[in-house]
N, CA, C, O and the ligand as a Tripos MOL2 file, in Angstrom:
@<TRIPOS>MOLECULE
protein
  289   287    73     0     0
PROTEIN
NO_CHARGES

@<TRIPOS>ATOM
      1 N          94.8350   98.8250  121.3470 N.3       1 MET1
      2 CA         95.9980   99.8360  121.0000 C.3       1 MET1
      3 C          95.5260  100.5070  119.7530 C.2       1 MET1
      4 O          95.2800   99.8710  118.7280 O.2       1 MET1
      5 N          95.4100  101.7330  119.8500 N.am      2 ASN2
      6 CA         94.8060  102.6490  118.7010 C.3       2 ASN2
      7 C          95.8740  103.3920  118.0760 C.2       2 ASN2
      8 O          95.5960  104.2150  117.2030 O.2       2 ASN2
      9 N          97.0410  103.1920  118.4240 N.am      3 GLU3
     10 CA         98.1200  103.8400  117.8740 C.3       3 GLU3
     11 C          98.1650  103.4900  116.2790 C.2       3 GLU3
     12 O          97.9640  102.3440  115.8790 O.2       3 GLU3
     13 N          98.4240  104.4880  115.4820 N.am      4 GLU4
     14 CA         98.4360  103.9800  114.0520 C.3       4 GLU4
     15 C         100.0040  103.5590  113.7390 C.2       4 GLU4
     16 O         100.9500  104.2350  114.1430 O.2       4 GLU4
     17 N         100.1450  102.3610  112.9690 N.am      5 ARG5
     18 CA        101.5510  102.1140  112.6600 C.3       5 ARG5
     19 C         101.9600  102.0960  111.2070 C.2       5 ARG5
     20 O         101.0430  101.8990  110.4090 O.2       5 ARG5
     21 N         103.0790  102.2540  110.7640 N.am      6 TYR6
     22 CA        103.2280  102.7570  109.2200 C.3       6 TYR6
     23 C         104.1850  101.7650  108.9010 C.2       6 TYR6
     24 O         104.9670  101.4420  109.7940 O.2       6 TYR6
     25 N         104.2730  101.1860  107.7200 N.am      7 CYS7
     26 CA        105.1950  100.3960  107.0360 C.3       7 CYS7
     27 C         106.4860  101.0820  106.9330 C.2       7 CYS7
     28 O         106.6020  102.2250  106.4910 O.2       7 CYS7
     29 N         107.4720  100.3400  107.3600 N.am      8 PRO8
     30 CA        108.8140  101.0010  107.1430 C.3       8 PRO8
     31 C         109.3330  101.0100  105.6940 C.2       8 PRO8
     32 O         110.1990  101.7940  105.3050 O.2       8 PRO8
     33 N         108.8070  100.1880  105.0120 N.am      9 ILE9
     34 CA        109.3680   99.8850  103.4690 C.3       9 ILE9
     35 C         108.8220  101.1360  102.6820 C.2       9 ILE9
     36 O         109.5310  101.9090  102.0380 O.2       9 ILE9
     37 N         107.6020  101.2110  102.8150 N.am     10 CYS10
     38 CA        106.7430  102.1620  101.7070 C.3      10 CYS10
     39 C         105.9450  103.3240  102.5470 C.2      10 CYS10
     40 O         105.3640  104.2270  101.9460 O.2      10 CYS10
     41 N         105.9550  103.2550  103.7050 N.am     11 HIS11
     42 CA        105.2100  104.3990  104.5430 C.3      11 HIS11
     43 C         103.6970  104.1750  104.5240 C.2      11 HIS11
     44 O         102.9420  105.0200  105.0060 O.2      11 HIS11
     45 N         103.1860  102.8870  103.8950 N.am     12 GLY12
     46 CA        101.8290  102.6890  103.9360 C.3      12 GLY12
     47 C         101.3730  102.3280  105.1810 C.2      12 GLY12
     48 O         102.1080  101.8710  106.0570 O.2      12 GLY12
     49 N          99.9630  102.5490  105.3220 N.am     13 LYS13
     50 CA         99.4160  102.2850  106.7370 C.3      13 LYS13
     51 C          99.3940  100.8870  107.0440 C.2      13 LYS13
     52 O          99.0920  100.1260  106.1240 O.2      13 LYS13
     53 N          99.6570  100.4130  108.1620 N.am     14 PHE14
     54 CA         99.6470   98.9840  108.6510 C.3      14 PHE14
     55 C          98.2590   98.6680  109.1340 C.2      14 PHE14
     56 O          97.7220   99.5420  109.8160 O.2      14 PHE14
     57 N          97.5000   97.4160  108.8620 N.am     15 VAL15
     58 CA         96.5220   97.0490  109.1790 C.3      15 VAL15
     59 C          96.7290   95.7950  109.9100 C.2      15 VAL15
     60 O          97.5160   94.9240  109.5400 O.2      15 VAL15
     61 N          95.8570   95.7170  111.1590 N.am     16 GLU16
     62 CA         96.2240   94.7740  112.1750 C.3      16 GLU16
     63 C          95.2720   93.5480  111.8580 C.2      16 GLU16
     64 O          94.0570   93.6450  111.6840 O.2      16 GLU16
     65 N          95.8850   92.5820  111.8170 N.am     17 LYS17
     66 CA         95.2210   90.9860  111.4850 C.3      17 LYS17
     67 C          95.6440   90.0690  112.5570 C.2      17 LYS17
     68 O          96.2500   90.3640  113.5870 O.2      17 LYS17
     69 N          95.2010   88.8100  112.1300 N.am     18 GLU18
     70 CA         95.3680   87.7240  113.1680 C.3      18 GLU18
     71 C          95.5280   86.6000  112.0350 C.2      18 GLU18
     72 O          94.8750   86.5440  110.9930 O.2      18 GLU18
     73 N          96.5270   85.7220  112.4530 N.am     19 GLY19
     74 CA         96.7030   84.3930  111.5810 C.3      19 GLY19
     75 C          97.6320   83.4980  112.1440 C.2      19 GLY19
     76 O          98.1890   83.6340  113.2330 O.2      19 GLY19
     77 N          97.7890   82.4420  111.2260 N.am     20 THR20
     78 CA         98.8360   81.4360  111.4600 C.3      20 THR20
     79 C         100.0740   81.6830  110.7830 C.2      20 THR20
     80 O         100.1100   81.9190  109.5750 O.2      20 THR20
     81 N         101.0410   81.6400  111.4800 N.am     21 LYS21
     82 CA        102.5180   81.9090  110.9400 C.3      21 LYS21
     83 C         103.3340   80.5870  111.2910 C.2      21 LYS21
     84 O         103.2830   79.9540  112.3450 O.2      21 LYS21
     85 N         104.1720   80.2940  110.0480 N.am     22 SER22
     86 CA        105.1740   79.1540  110.5230 C.3      22 SER22
     87 C         106.6180   79.7250  110.5300 C.2      22 SER22
     88 O         106.9160   80.6740  109.8040 O.2      22 SER22
     89 N         107.3280   79.2500  111.1930 N.am     23 HIS23
     90 CA        108.8110   79.6690  111.3670 C.3      23 HIS23
     91 C         109.4310   78.4370  111.4450 C.2      23 HIS23
     92 O         108.7950   77.4520  111.8200 O.2      23 HIS23
     93 N         110.9560   78.3550  111.0410 N.am     24 GLU24
     94 CA        111.8420   77.3920  111.0940 C.3      24 GLU24
     95 C         112.6990   77.7300  112.3350 C.2      24 GLU24
     96 O         113.0810   78.8750  112.5770 O.2      24 GLU24
     97 N         112.9460   76.7740  113.0190 N.am     25 MET25
     98 CA        114.0060   76.9420  114.2060 C.3      25 MET25
     99 C         114.7550   75.6480  114.1410 C.2      25 MET25
    100 O         114.1280   74.5940  114.2500 O.2      25 MET25
    101 N         115.9140   75.6530  113.9890 N.am     26 PHE26
    102 CA        117.0300   74.4410  114.0460 C.3      26 PHE26
    103 C         116.3900   73.3500  112.8290 C.2      26 PHE26
    104 O         116.3810   72.1420  113.0680 O.2      26 PHE26
    105 N         115.9410   73.8100  111.7130 N.am     27 LYS27
    106 CA        115.4680   73.1190  110.6760 C.3      27 LYS27
    107 C         113.9710   72.3990  111.0660 C.2      27 LYS27
    108 O         113.4540   71.6450  110.2410 O.2      27 LYS27
    109 N         113.4250   72.6250  112.1360 N.am     28 LYS28
    110 CA        112.0560   72.1780  112.5780 C.3      28 LYS28
    111 C         111.1760   73.4080  112.1400 C.2      28 LYS28
    112 O         111.4930   74.5890  112.2840 O.2      28 LYS28
    113 N         109.9390   72.8950  111.5450 N.am     29 GLU29
    114 CA        109.1440   74.0210  111.3570 C.3      29 GLU29
    115 C         108.0510   74.3540  112.7670 C.2      29 GLU29
    116 O         107.5340   73.3370  113.2290 O.2      29 GLU29
    117 N         107.7970   75.2660  113.2420 N.am     30 ILE30
    118 CA        106.9750   75.6670  114.4560 C.3      30 ILE30
    119 C         105.9410   76.4080  113.7210 C.2      30 ILE30
    120 O         106.1490   77.3620  112.9710 O.2      30 ILE30
    121 N         104.8680   75.9080  113.9900 N.am     31 VAL31
    122 CA        103.4990   76.7960  113.5580 C.3      31 VAL31
    123 C         102.9430   77.3580  114.6280 C.2      31 VAL31
    124 O         102.7040   76.6180  115.5820 O.2      31 VAL31
    125 N         102.6080   78.8020  114.7200 N.am     32 ILE32
    126 CA        101.8720   79.2960  115.7280 C.3      32 ILE32
    127 C         100.6680   80.2100  115.1730 C.2      32 ILE32
    128 O         100.7870   81.2350  114.5020 O.2      32 ILE32
    129 N          99.3480   79.5270  115.6610 N.am     33 HIS33
    130 CA         98.0840   80.1780  115.4300 C.3      33 HIS33
    131 C          97.5180   81.1890  116.1490 C.2      33 HIS33
    132 O          97.7600   81.2700  117.3540 O.2      33 HIS33
    133 N          96.6710   82.1200  115.5050 N.am     34 ASN34
    134 CA         96.1450   83.3100  116.0660 C.3      34 ASN34
    135 C          97.3650   84.3130  116.4170 C.2      34 ASN34
    136 O          97.4460   84.7250  117.5750 O.2      34 ASN34
    137 N          98.1470   84.6470  115.6240 N.am     35 VAL35
    138 CA         99.2380   85.5020  115.9580 C.3      35 VAL35
    139 C          98.6450   86.9190  115.4990 C.2      35 VAL35
    140 O          98.1740   87.1230  114.3800 O.2      35 VAL35
    141 N          98.7350   87.8420  116.4960 N.am     36 PRO36
    142 CA         98.4930   89.2360  116.0130 C.3      36 PRO36
    143 C          99.6700   89.9250  115.2490 C.2      36 PRO36
    144 O         100.7940   90.0700  115.7290 O.2      36 PRO36
    145 N          99.2270   90.3900  113.8340 N.am     37 TYR37
    146 CA        100.3240   90.9020  113.2920 C.3      37 TYR37
    147 C          99.9840   92.1240  112.4790 C.2      37 TYR37
    148 O          98.7910   92.4260  112.4480 O.2      37 TYR37
    149 N         100.8720   92.9080  111.7870 N.am     38 LEU38
    150 CA        100.5140   93.8610  111.0500 C.3      38 LEU38
    151 C         100.8820   93.7140  109.5650 C.2      38 LEU38
    152 O         101.8960   93.1840  109.1090 O.2      38 LEU38
    153 N          99.8740   94.2800  108.9050 N.am     39 HIS39
    154 CA        100.2320   93.8540  107.1400 C.3      39 HIS39
    155 C         100.1340   95.0710  106.6140 C.2      39 HIS39
    156 O          99.3740   95.8620  107.1710 O.2      39 HIS39
    157 N         100.7980   95.4470  105.5570 N.am     40 CYS40
    158 CA        101.0430   96.5370  104.6870 C.3      40 CYS40
    159 C         100.2000   95.9230  103.3620 C.2      40 CYS40
    160 O         100.6470   95.0350  102.6360 O.2      40 CYS40
    161 N          98.7730   96.6350  103.1800 N.am     41 ASP41
    162 CA         98.0190   96.4060  101.8750 C.3      41 ASP41
    163 C          98.7550   96.8360  100.6060 C.2      41 ASP41
    164 O          98.6350   96.4010   99.4610 O.2      41 ASP41
    165 N          99.7390   98.0310  101.2080 N.am     42 ASN42
    166 CA        100.4990   98.4250   99.7660 C.3      42 ASN42
    167 C         101.5370   97.6690   99.0500 C.2      42 ASN42
    168 O         101.5810   97.4780   97.8350 O.2      42 ASN42
    169 N         102.4050   97.2430   99.9820 N.am     43 CYS43
    170 CA        103.5780   96.3780   99.3460 C.3      43 CYS43
    171 C         103.5890   94.9410  100.1290 C.2      43 CYS43
    172 O         104.4930   94.1590   99.8360 O.2      43 CYS43
    173 N         102.8140   94.6360  100.9150 N.am     44 GLY44
    174 CA        102.6490   93.2520  101.6990 C.3      44 GLY44
    175 C         103.7030   92.9430  102.7340 C.2      44 GLY44
    176 O         103.8860   91.7680  103.0500 O.2      44 GLY44
    177 N         104.3440   93.8230  103.2330 N.am     45 GLU45
    178 CA        105.3840   93.8730  104.4900 C.3      45 GLU45
    179 C         104.5190   93.2770  105.5330 C.2      45 GLU45
    180 O         103.3140   93.5200  105.4630 O.2      45 GLU45
    181 N         104.9110   92.6190  106.3750 N.am     46 GLU46
    182 CA        104.3470   92.1790  107.5030 C.3      46 GLU46
    183 C         105.3650   92.1380  108.7100 C.2      46 GLU46
    184 O         106.5460   91.8250  108.5560 O.2      46 GLU46
    185 N         104.7630   92.5090  110.0210 N.am     47 GLU47
    186 CA        105.5420   92.6610  111.2020 C.3      47 GLU47
    187 C         104.6580   92.2510  112.3800 C.2      47 GLU47
    188 O         103.4590   92.5280  112.3780 O.2      47 GLU47
    189 N         105.2350   91.6020  113.3720 N.am     48 TYR48
    190 CA        104.4070   91.1840  114.4300 C.3      48 TYR48
    191 C         104.3430   92.3960  115.5280 C.2      48 TYR48
    192 O         105.2080   93.2180  115.8280 O.2      48 TYR48
    193 N         103.0700   92.2240  116.0010 N.am     49 LEU49
    194 CA        102.7240   93.1980  117.0340 C.3      49 LEU49
    195 C         103.4480   93.1470  118.3880 C.2      49 LEU49
    196 O         103.7840   94.0940  119.0980 O.2      49 LEU49
    197 N         103.6160   91.8030  118.5900 N.am     50 TYR50
    198 CA        104.5760   91.8120  119.9010 C.3      50 TYR50
    199 C         105.6000   90.6390  119.5760 C.2      50 TYR50
    200 O         105.4830   89.5050  120.0400 O.2      50 TYR50
    201 N         106.5630   91.0260  118.7710 N.am     51 GLU51
    202 CA        107.5700   90.0380  118.1430 C.3      51 GLU51
    203 C         108.2980   89.3520  119.4600 C.2      51 GLU51
    204 O         108.5150   88.1430  119.3700 O.2      51 GLU51
    205 N         108.6390   89.9350  120.5110 N.am     52 HIS52
    206 CA        109.1700   89.3140  121.3910 C.3      52 HIS52
    207 C         108.6440   88.4210  121.8460 C.2      52 HIS52
    208 O         109.3300   87.4100  121.9940 O.2      52 HIS52
    209 N         107.3140   88.3890  122.2380 N.am     53 LYS53
    210 CA        106.3930   87.2930  122.8270 C.3      53 LYS53
    211 C         106.3210   86.1650  121.8510 C.2      53 LYS53
    212 O         106.3680   85.0050  122.2620 O.2      53 LYS53
    213 N         106.2120   86.4370  120.6070 N.am     54 VAL54
    214 CA        106.0970   85.5250  119.3740 C.3      54 VAL54
    215 C         107.4260   84.6270  119.4640 C.2      54 VAL54
    216 O         107.3900   83.4030  119.3440 O.2      54 VAL54
    217 N         108.5010   85.2960  119.6680 N.am     55 ASN55
    218 CA        109.9370   84.5700  119.6630 C.3      55 ASN55
    219 C         109.8700   83.7220  120.6830 C.2      55 ASN55
    220 O         110.2390   82.5660  120.4790 O.2      55 ASN55
    221 N         109.3670   84.1250  122.0550 N.am     56 MET56
    222 CA        109.4200   83.2440  123.3580 C.3      56 MET56
    223 C         108.7250   82.1640  123.0500 C.2      56 MET56
    224 O         109.1930   81.0520  123.2950 O.2      56 MET56
    225 N         107.4640   82.3240  122.4460 N.am     57 LEU57
    226 CA        106.4240   81.3870  122.3730 C.3      57 LEU57
    227 C         107.1640   80.1710  121.1120 C.2      57 LEU57
    228 O         106.7590   79.0100  121.0490 O.2      57 LEU57
    229 N         107.9900   80.5790  120.4320 N.am     58 ILE58
    230 CA        108.4380   79.7340  119.2700 C.3      58 ILE58
    231 C         109.5370   78.7870  119.7990 C.2      58 ILE58
    232 O         109.7320   77.6410  119.3940 O.2      58 ILE58
    233 N         110.3410   79.5420  120.9280 N.am     59 ARG59
    234 CA        111.3680   78.8030  121.6780 C.3      59 ARG59
    235 C         110.9340   77.7670  122.5190 C.2      59 ARG59
    236 O         111.5560   76.7190  122.6930 O.2      59 ARG59
    237 N         109.4750   78.1700  123.2300 N.am     60 ASP60
    238 CA        109.1490   77.3970  124.3730 C.3      60 ASP60
    239 C         108.6720   76.0920  123.5400 C.2      60 ASP60
    240 O         108.9800   74.9660  123.9280 O.2      60 ASP60
    241 N         107.8530   76.3230  122.3010 N.am     61 THR61
    242 CA        107.1610   75.2820  121.6720 C.3      61 THR61
    243 C         108.4430   74.3670  121.2210 C.2      61 THR61
    244 O         108.4390   73.1690  121.5010 O.2      61 THR61
    245 N         109.3970   74.8810  120.6090 N.am     62 TYR62
    246 CA        110.4670   74.0440  120.2710 C.3      62 TYR62
    247 C         110.9080   73.2090  121.3880 C.2      62 TYR62
    248 O         110.9210   71.9800  121.3180 O.2      62 TYR62
    249 N         111.3360   73.9970  122.6100 N.am     63 ARG63
    250 CA        111.7100   73.1300  123.5490 C.3      63 ARG63
    251 C         110.9350   72.0890  124.1890 C.2      63 ARG63
    252 O         111.4970   71.1410  124.7370 O.2      63 ARG63
    253 N         109.6880   72.2100  124.1540 N.am     64 SER64
    254 CA        108.6230   71.3230  124.4120 C.3      64 SER64
    255 C         108.6370   70.0780  123.6170 C.2      64 SER64
    256 O         108.0850   69.0650  124.0460 O.2      64 SER64
    257 N         109.2480   70.1080  122.4670 N.am     65 GLY65
    258 CA        109.1160   68.9250  121.4830 C.3      65 GLY65
    259 C         107.9530   69.1120  120.6900 C.2      65 GLY65
    260 O         107.5460   68.1050  120.1110 O.2      65 GLY65
    261 N         107.2760   70.2540  120.5190 N.am     66 LEU66
    262 CA        105.9510   70.3490  119.8580 C.3      66 LEU66
    263 C         106.2180   71.0910  118.5460 C.2      66 LEU66
    264 O         107.1990   71.8190  118.3960 O.2      66 LEU66
    265 N         105.2560   70.8590  117.5680 N.am     67 SER67
    266 CA        105.4790   71.8200  116.3740 C.3      67 SER67
    267 C         104.5290   72.6940  115.9800 C.2      67 SER67
    268 O         104.5850   73.2290  114.8730 O.2      67 SER67
    269 N         103.4800   72.9470  116.9170 N.am     68 GLU68
    270 CA        102.5730   74.2400  116.8100 C.3      68 GLU68
    271 C         102.0940   74.5530  118.2450 C.2      68 GLU68
    272 O         102.2380   73.8640  119.2550 O.2      68 GLU68
    273 N         101.5110   75.7160  118.1040 N.am     69 ALA69
    274 CA        101.0420   76.2020  119.4520 C.3      69 ALA69
    275 C         100.0120   77.4310  119.0170 C.2      69 ALA69
    276 O          99.9070   77.9270  117.8950 O.2      69 ALA69
    277 N          99.2970   77.7760  120.1980 N.am     70 ASP70
    278 CA         98.3640   78.8790  119.9530 C.3      70 ASP70
    279 C          98.7540   80.0550  120.6910 C.2      70 ASP70
    280 O          99.1120   79.9480  121.8640 O.2      70 ASP70
    281 N          98.7110   81.2810  120.0430 N.am     71 TYR71
    282 CA         99.2280   82.5070  120.5830 C.3      71 TYR71
    283 C          98.1210   82.8900  121.5620 C.2      71 TYR71
    284 O          97.0030   83.0820  121.0850 O.2      71 TYR71
    285 N          98.3070   83.0240  122.8910 N.am     72 VAL72
    286 CA         97.5690   83.4040  123.9580 C.3      72 VAL72
    287 C          97.5560   84.7310  124.2660 C.2      72 VAL72
    288 O          96.9010   85.1350  125.2270 O.2      72 VAL72
    289 ZN        104.3910   98.8810  102.7200 Zn       73 ZN73
@<TRIPOS>BOND
     1     1     2 1
     2     2     3 1
     3     3     4 2
     4     3     5 am
     5     5     6 1
     6     6     7 1
     7     7     8 2
     8     7     9 am
     9     9    10 1
    10    10    11 1
    11    11    12 2
    12    11    13 am
    13    13    14 1
    14    14    15 1
    15    15    16 2
    16    15    17 am
    17    17    18 1
    18    18    19 1
    19    19    20 2
    20    19    21 am
    21    21    22 1
    22    22    23 1
    23    23    24 2
    24    23    25 am
    25    25    26 1
    26    26    27 1
    27    27    28 2
    28    27    29 am
    29    29    30 1
    30    30    31 1
    31    31    32 2
    32    31    33 am
    33    33    34 1
    34    34    35 1
    35    35    36 2
    36    35    37 am
    37    37    38 1
    38    38    39 1
    39    39    40 2
    40    39    41 am
    41    41    42 1
    42    42    43 1
    43    43    44 2
    44    43    45 am
    45    45    46 1
    46    46    47 1
    47    47    48 2
    48    47    49 am
    49    49    50 1
    50    50    51 1
    51    51    52 2
    52    51    53 am
    53    53    54 1
    54    54    55 1
    55    55    56 2
    56    55    57 am
    57    57    58 1
    58    58    59 1
    59    59    60 2
    60    59    61 am
    61    61    62 1
    62    62    63 1
    63    63    64 2
    64    63    65 am
    65    65    66 1
    66    66    67 1
    67    67    68 2
    68    67    69 am
    69    69    70 1
    70    70    71 1
    71    71    72 2
    72    71    73 am
    73    73    74 1
    74    74    75 1
    75    75    76 2
    76    75    77 am
    77    77    78 1
    78    78    79 1
    79    79    80 2
    80    79    81 am
    81    81    82 1
    82    82    83 1
    83    83    84 2
    84    83    85 am
    85    85    86 1
    86    86    87 1
    87    87    88 2
    88    87    89 am
    89    89    90 1
    90    90    91 1
    91    91    92 2
    92    91    93 am
    93    93    94 1
    94    94    95 1
    95    95    96 2
    96    95    97 am
    97    97    98 1
    98    98    99 1
    99    99   100 2
   100    99   101 am
   101   101   102 1
   102   102   103 1
   103   103   104 2
   104   103   105 am
   105   105   106 1
   106   106   107 1
   107   107   108 2
   108   107   109 am
   109   109   110 1
   110   110   111 1
   111   111   112 2
   112   111   113 am
   113   113   114 1
   114   114   115 1
   115   115   116 2
   116   115   117 am
   117   117   118 1
   118   118   119 1
   119   119   120 2
   120   119   121 am
   121   121   122 1
   122   122   123 1
   123   123   124 2
   124   123   125 am
   125   125   126 1
   126   126   127 1
   127   127   128 2
   128   127   129 am
   129   129   130 1
   130   130   131 1
   131   131   132 2
   132   131   133 am
   133   133   134 1
   134   134   135 1
   135   135   136 2
   136   135   137 am
   137   137   138 1
   138   138   139 1
   139   139   140 2
   140   139   141 am
   141   141   142 1
   142   142   143 1
   143   143   144 2
   144   143   145 am
   145   145   146 1
   146   146   147 1
   147   147   148 2
   148   147   149 am
   149   149   150 1
   150   150   151 1
   151   151   152 2
   152   151   153 am
   153   153   154 1
   154   154   155 1
   155   155   156 2
   156   155   157 am
   157   157   158 1
   158   158   159 1
   159   159   160 2
   160   159   161 am
   161   161   162 1
   162   162   163 1
   163   163   164 2
   164   163   165 am
   165   165   166 1
   166   166   167 1
   167   167   168 2
   168   167   169 am
   169   169   170 1
   170   170   171 1
   171   171   172 2
   172   171   173 am
   173   173   174 1
   174   174   175 1
   175   175   176 2
   176   175   177 am
   177   177   178 1
   178   178   179 1
   179   179   180 2
   180   179   181 am
   181   181   182 1
   182   182   183 1
   183   183   184 2
   184   183   185 am
   185   185   186 1
   186   186   187 1
   187   187   188 2
   188   187   189 am
   189   189   190 1
   190   190   191 1
   191   191   192 2
   192   191   193 am
   193   193   194 1
   194   194   195 1
   195   195   196 2
   196   195   197 am
   197   197   198 1
   198   198   199 1
   199   199   200 2
   200   199   201 am
   201   201   202 1
   202   202   203 1
   203   203   204 2
   204   203   205 am
   205   205   206 1
   206   206   207 1
   207   207   208 2
   208   207   209 am
   209   209   210 1
   210   210   211 1
   211   211   212 2
   212   211   213 am
   213   213   214 1
   214   214   215 1
   215   215   216 2
   216   215   217 am
   217   217   218 1
   218   218   219 1
   219   219   220 2
   220   219   221 am
   221   221   222 1
   222   222   223 1
   223   223   224 2
   224   223   225 am
   225   225   226 1
   226   226   227 1
   227   227   228 2
   228   227   229 am
   229   229   230 1
   230   230   231 1
   231   231   232 2
   232   231   233 am
   233   233   234 1
   234   234   235 1
   235   235   236 2
   236   235   237 am
   237   237   238 1
   238   238   239 1
   239   239   240 2
   240   239   241 am
   241   241   242 1
   242   242   243 1
   243   243   244 2
   244   243   245 am
   245   245   246 1
   246   246   247 1
   247   247   248 2
   248   247   249 am
   249   249   250 1
   250   250   251 1
   251   251   252 2
   252   251   253 am
   253   253   254 1
   254   254   255 1
   255   255   256 2
   256   255   257 am
   257   257   258 1
   258   258   259 1
   259   259   260 2
   260   259   261 am
   261   261   262 1
   262   262   263 1
   263   263   264 2
   264   263   265 am
   265   265   266 1
   266   266   267 1
   267   267   268 2
   268   267   269 am
   269   269   270 1
   270   270   271 1
   271   271   272 2
   272   271   273 am
   273   273   274 1
   274   274   275 1
   275   275   276 2
   276   275   277 am
   277   277   278 1
   278   278   279 1
   279   279   280 2
   280   279   281 am
   281   281   282 1
   282   282   283 1
   283   283   284 2
   284   283   285 am
   285   285   286 1
   286   286   287 1
   287   287   288 2
@<TRIPOS>SUBSTRUCTURE
     1 MET1         2 RESIDUE 1 A MET
     2 ASN2         6 RESIDUE 1 A ASN
     3 GLU3        10 RESIDUE 1 A GLU
     4 GLU4        14 RESIDUE 1 A GLU
     5 ARG5        18 RESIDUE 1 A ARG
     6 TYR6        22 RESIDUE 1 A TYR
     7 CYS7        26 RESIDUE 1 A CYS
     8 PRO8        30 RESIDUE 1 A PRO
     9 ILE9        34 RESIDUE 1 A ILE
    10 CYS10       38 RESIDUE 1 A CYS
    11 HIS11       42 RESIDUE 1 A HIS
    12 GLY12       46 RESIDUE 1 A GLY
    13 LYS13       50 RESIDUE 1 A LYS
    14 PHE14       54 RESIDUE 1 A PHE
    15 VAL15       58 RESIDUE 1 A VAL
    16 GLU16       62 RESIDUE 1 A GLU
    17 LYS17       66 RESIDUE 1 A LYS
    18 GLU18       70 RESIDUE 1 A GLU
    19 GLY19       74 RESIDUE 1 A GLY
    20 THR20       78 RESIDUE 1 A THR
    21 LYS21       82 RESIDUE 1 A LYS
    22 SER22       86 RESIDUE 1 A SER
    23 HIS23       90 RESIDUE 1 A HIS
    24 GLU24       94 RESIDUE 1 A GLU
    25 MET25       98 RESIDUE 1 A MET
    26 PHE26      102 RESIDUE 1 A PHE
    27 LYS27      106 RESIDUE 1 A LYS
    28 LYS28      110 RESIDUE 1 A LYS
    29 GLU29      114 RESIDUE 1 A GLU
    30 ILE30      118 RESIDUE 1 A ILE
    31 VAL31      122 RESIDUE 1 A VAL
    32 ILE32      126 RESIDUE 1 A ILE
    33 HIS33      130 RESIDUE 1 A HIS
    34 ASN34      134 RESIDUE 1 A ASN
    35 VAL35      138 RESIDUE 1 A VAL
    36 PRO36      142 RESIDUE 1 A PRO
    37 TYR37      146 RESIDUE 1 A TYR
    38 LEU38      150 RESIDUE 1 A LEU
    39 HIS39      154 RESIDUE 1 A HIS
    40 CYS40      158 RESIDUE 1 A CYS
    41 ASP41      162 RESIDUE 1 A ASP
    42 ASN42      166 RESIDUE 1 A ASN
    43 CYS43      170 RESIDUE 1 A CYS
    44 GLY44      174 RESIDUE 1 A GLY
    45 GLU45      178 RESIDUE 1 A GLU
    46 GLU46      182 RESIDUE 1 A GLU
    47 GLU47      186 RESIDUE 1 A GLU
    48 TYR48      190 RESIDUE 1 A TYR
    49 LEU49      194 RESIDUE 1 A LEU
    50 TYR50      198 RESIDUE 1 A TYR
    51 GLU51      202 RESIDUE 1 A GLU
    52 HIS52      206 RESIDUE 1 A HIS
    53 LYS53      210 RESIDUE 1 A LYS
    54 VAL54      214 RESIDUE 1 A VAL
    55 ASN55      218 RESIDUE 1 A ASN
    56 MET56      222 RESIDUE 1 A MET
    57 LEU57      226 RESIDUE 1 A LEU
    58 ILE58      230 RESIDUE 1 A ILE
    59 ARG59      234 RESIDUE 1 A ARG
    60 ASP60      238 RESIDUE 1 A ASP
    61 THR61      242 RESIDUE 1 A THR
    62 TYR62      246 RESIDUE 1 A TYR
    63 ARG63      250 RESIDUE 1 A ARG
    64 SER64      254 RESIDUE 1 A SER
    65 GLY65      258 RESIDUE 1 A GLY
    66 LEU66      262 RESIDUE 1 A LEU
    67 SER67      266 RESIDUE 1 A SER
    68 GLU68      270 RESIDUE 1 A GLU
    69 ALA69      274 RESIDUE 1 A ALA
    70 ASP70      278 RESIDUE 1 A ASP
    71 TYR71      282 RESIDUE 1 A TYR
    72 VAL72      286 RESIDUE 1 A VAL
    73 ZN73       289 GROUP 0 **** ****
């Protein structure tokens, strides 16, 4: 994906990164590794590149009774 994305808060340029993100689902912490996301160096705003997929993965991990998963 070469399309450039911009921060909705400050209109700075988003930089593509990959990392570990933790989420809380029904009071349980779910950690997802190697998630691709966009980061704004200007204001620190972050957004997932494929938010729907991340949400599905968090739900599947929670349902499997696990607390962490790798983004594939
Ligand atoms: Zn920004």
